[in-house]
C-alpha positions in Angstrom: 32.5 70.1 117.1 33.6 73.0 114.3 33.2 71.9 110.8 36.6 73.6 110.0 38.4 71.8 112.5 39.7 68.6 111.0 40.1 65.8 113.0 41.7 62.3 112.2 41.8 59.6 115.0 43.7 56.5 114.9 42.6 53.2 116.1 44.3 49.7 116.4 42.4 47.0 114.8 43.5 44.7 117.5 42.0 46.6 120.4 39.0 45.1 121.5 37.5 48.5 122.7 38.2 50.2 119.3 34.6 49.4 117.7 33.2 51.4 120.8 35.0 54.1 120.6 35.1 54.2 116.9 31.3 54.5 116.9 31.1 57.5 119.4 33.6 59.4 117.3 31.7 58.6 113.9 28.4 59.5 115.6 29.7 62.9 116.8 31.1 63.4 113.0 27.8 62.3 111.6 26.0 64.8 114.0 28.1 67.8 113.1 26.8 67.4 109.4 23.5 66.6 110.2 23.4 70.2 111.5 23.4 71.6 108.0 19.9 72.6 107.0 17.8 69.9 105.8 17.7 66.2 106.7 20.4 64.5 104.9 20.7 60.3 104.5 23.8 58.7 105.5 25.6 56.9 102.6 28.6 54.5 102.9 30.9 54.4 100.0 33.3 51.4 100.0 36.0 51.8 97.5 38.6 49.5 96.1 39.4 46.6 93.7 38.5 43.0 94.5 41.5 41.9 92.5 44.3 43.2 94.6 44.5 42.0 98.1 45.7 44.9 99.7 43.1 47.3 98.0 40.1 45.0 98.6 39.2 46.4 102.1 36.5 48.7 100.8 34.6 45.8 99.0 35.1 43.3 101.6 33.6 46.0 104.2 30.5 46.7 101.5 29.9 42.9 101.3 29.9 42.2 105.0 27.6 45.2 105.8 25.4 44.2 103.2 25.0 40.8 104.8 24.4 42.5 108.2 22.4 45.4 107.7 20.7 44.3 104.0 18.9 47.4 102.7 18.7 49.0 106.2 21.7 51.3 105.7 22.8 52.6 102.1 26.1 51.1 100.8 27.9 51.4 97.5 30.7 48.9 96.5 31.0 45.5 97.1 32.8 42.6 96.3 29.9 41.8 93.7 29.9 45.5 92.5 33.4 47.2 93.4 33.8 51.1 93.2 37.2 51.6 91.8 39.7 53.9 89.7 37.5 53.0 86.4 34.0 53.8 88.1 34.6 56.4 90.8 34.0 59.4 89.0 30.8 58.0 87.2 29.4 56.6 90.9 30.3 60.3 92.4 28.5 61.9 89.5 25.3 59.6 90.2 25.8 60.4 94.2 26.0 64.3 93.6 23.0 64.6 91.3 21.1 63.1 94.2 18.0 65.5 95.5 18.5 64.4 99.0 22.5 65.3 99.1 23.6 62.4 101.1 26.2 62.7 104.0 29.0 60.3 102.4 30.9 58.2 104.6 34.0 56.9 102.4 36.1 53.8 103.1 39.0 52.8 101.5 42.3 50.9 102.2 45.6 53.0 102.6 49.3 52.7 102.9 51.1 54.7 105.7 54.2 54.6 108.1 55.2 51.1 109.3 54.1 51.9 113.1 50.4 52.5 111.6 50.2 49.2 109.6 47.1 47.6 111.1 45.4 50.8 112.1 42.1 52.2 111.2 41.7 56.1 110.5 38.7 58.3 111.0 38.3 61.5 110.0 36.1 64.5 109.4 37.4 65.1 105.8 37.6 63.5 102.5 39.9 60.5 101.3 42.0 60.6 98.3 41.5 57.5 96.6 44.5 56.1 94.4 47.2 58.2 96.1 49.5 55.4 97.0 49.3 54.4 93.6 50.0 57.6 92.0 46.5 58.2 90.6 44.8 61.3 90.3 41.2 60.5 91.5 38.8 63.0 93.0 38.9 63.6 96.7 35.7 61.6 98.1 33.6 61.8 101.2 32.7 64.4 103.9 33.8 61.6 106.6 36.4 59.2 105.6 37.7 55.9 107.1 40.8 54.0 106.1 42.2 50.7 107.2 46.4 50.9 106.8 47.2 47.6 104.9 50.8 48.7 104.4 53.8 50.7 104.4 55.1 52.9 101.9 57.8 51.3 99.3 59.3 52.4 96.4 57.1 50.3 94.1 53.5 51.8 94.6 52.1 48.6 93.9 54.0 46.2 95.6 52.6 46.8 99.2 48.9 46.2 98.0 49.6 43.0 96.1 51.9 41.8 99.2 49.3 42.5 101.9 47.9 39.9 104.0 44.5 38.9 103.4 44.3 38.2 107.3 45.1 42.2 107.8 42.1 42.9 105.4 40.0 40.7 107.1 41.0 41.9 110.7 40.9 45.5 109.7 37.2 45.1 107.6 35.8 43.2 111.1 37.1 46.1 113.2 35.6 48.8 110.8 32.3 46.8 110.3 31.8 46.3 114.2 32.5 50.0 115.1 30.3 50.9 111.9 27.4 48.6 113.2 27.6 49.9 116.6 27.1 53.3 115.5 24.0 51.9 113.2 22.6 50.7 116.4 23.1 53.8 118.3 21.3 55.8 115.6 18.1 53.5 115.7 
């Protein structure tokens, strides 16, 4: 894969075959970044707030992955220690100061068009957290994963406050299954 070619894949969270395809595509993206000089570790950055249902996808995924994988895969951001608008820049400074220069996989909730609600995106480009609520935060990640939790509305906070917890959990389960399959492949 050429690194200058940007790709984004959409997966329906309710499709039982999505996690396998997701794992395969994630593996391909990570492999393309591993071809850069030097051995680089992988780091999952789960972004969001545990105080807003629609924004809790990242922390829920961080919590779930931590329960399954423990210290085996590096994860920043969880329900106990969320990474959100207030501490994102400080967290990125710490990540960027690391000598090992990890391949960063950023995970966050997003809003989109109605027909994409319930979909997961996987992209070989950074994500822009806070975009849906008009926050100016830095782009994050070499690879990005989002779960589309709602459609755009005139009030940017409304979709996040009215998001179904069941939808967030279904998206989180699918993303965690895909990441777990990916981690088993890499063992």
